[in-house]
C-alpha positions, 0 to 999 in steps of 0.5 A, a space after each residue: 518486427 522492425 522495418 527500416 525501408 520506406 514502402 510508401 514512396 513518401 518521405 521516410 517516417 521514423 518507426 519510433 517517432 511518438 508524433 506518428 500514430 501507429 495506425 498512420 504509420 501502418 497505413 502509410 508504410 503499407 506494412 500491413 499490405 505486404 504482411 498479407 501478401 507474405 502470408 498469402 504466398 506462404 499458404 499457397 506455396 506452403 510445401 515449397 516455403 516451409 522446408 526453409 522454415 517459416 521465420 527464414 521465409 518472412 525474413 527473406 520475403 521482407 529482404 526482397 521487398 526492401 531490395 526491390 527484388 519482390 515484383 519480378 514475375 508478379 501479377 499486375 495488380 501486385 506491382 501497381 498496388 504501392 508506390 514502392 512496388 511501382 518504383 521497384 518495377 521501373 528499376 527492375 525494367 531498367 536493370 533487365 533491358 539496360 543493354 538495349 540502351 547500350 547497344 543503341 537499338 530503337 524499338 517500337 511500342 509493341 516490342 516494349 510491350 513484349 519486354 515488359 510482359 516478360 517481367 509482368 505477363 498481364 502488364 496492360 498494353 494501354 499503359 505501354 501506349 501511354 508511355 509511348 505517346 509521351 516519348 514521341 509527343 503523341 505523333 505516332 505510337 508506331 515510331 521507333 523509340 530509344 530505350 532511355 526516351 521510353 524508360 523515362 516516359 514509362 517511369 512518369 506514366 506508370 508511377 503517377 498513372 492515377 494523377 496523370 489520368 485526372 490531368 487528362 480529364 481536366 485538360 479535355 475540359 479546358 480544350 472543350 472550352 470550359 471556364 476554370 470555374 466550371 472544370 470539375 477537378 476529378 477524384 479517383 472514382 470519377 476517372 475510372 471509365 475515362 480512357 487514358 489516350 485521346 480519341 481522334 476527335 480530341 486530337 484533331 480539336 487539340 491540333 486546331 487549338 494548339 493546346 491550352 493556356 498554361 496558367 489556367 491548367 496550372 491553377 486546375 493542377 493545383 486544385 487537383 494536388 489539393 484533393 488528390 490522394 495519389 502520388 503526384 510530381 513536385 508542384 514546383 516542377 510542374 509550375 516551372 514547366 507550365 511558365 515557360 510556354 504560351 500554350 501547352 498540349 497534354 503530351 508536351 507537358 508530360 514529355 517535359 515532366 519526363 525529362 525533369 531530373 526532379 522527377 527522377 530524384 523524387 521517385 529515387 530509382 533511376 540514375 540520371 540520363 548521363 549514368 543510365 547505362 552504367 551498372 558495374 554490377 550488372 556488367 560483371 554478371 554478364 561478363 561471367 555469362 559471356 565467359 561461360 559460353 565462350 569456354 563451352 564446346 559448340 554442342 553444349 553452348 546452349 546449356 551453358 547459357 541456360 546455366 548462366 542465365 539460371 545464376 543471374 535469375 537466382 541472384 536477381 529473384 527472391 526466394 518467394 519466386 521459387 515456383 516461377 523460376 522452377 517453371 522457367 528452368 523447366 521450359 528453358 531446358 525442354 525437360 519435364 522433370 523438376 530439379 531442386 538444384 537451384 534451392 540447395 
């Protein structure tokens, strides 16, 4: 089996490069993770998938992974399991809700949580709160937020979650007055019990001190990058931001990072801010749906809309989510009778 896609979120590796050991390639590309999940899905839904043939099933599974369509309606543990999954979920979120940005609507944190949980039912609210805090500079997560501001903040928070949690631990140590020599650079296990948002006491203390010394924070972040096994933003980008101010707070630092085009290019799934709301392929799908609704009789407009939505779902969702699509179709038309028309 030859896989040309990079599932790791790192620089592309040559599958046939003799300098890359096979074990390292498999570990860095997460191929074994996807193979294990593919087998698990096949066994759990054997009767559904075997009718298409096992070879075709595996081909479509890995095709959906390559095309970033594999995370839709999956559980949170799956979508956060690899850098590729995280990037794919960010892309799906953007494409599904781009029209919100085009309409100029401002939404609350709770509304963004609801949108995310339509795509991933068990998506944790803490991550949504953290993204909202970045977008509003920790002023108040009850503020209404534009789609573009939330999207770029969410991209940063979700993709680099473990690294940012470690930076928060370092920041809180510096804010408490510890010298750089006594600040403990966290490991992935040492931050598991640390909350990802400030307590009220932390926030009041930060307001009194107006942040920390940027050069000191930069040194600690450099040390963290040396030790961290998780993805982190480019060091040059972080250093450049920290050079531009005399004092820096945690959320002002993250907000500056979220707006950096370098971060966007590194993750590689969202367009620039100027092109964020442009997606001709999706516009064509929406035009088709609107056309179907407009030509339908009044009594059948609802069923026509449902049919159009099913067509969009079939194109957006890989075959491996057939059981999810069936459930959605049954719920949407109020029927308890299953149909296999979408798979034929």
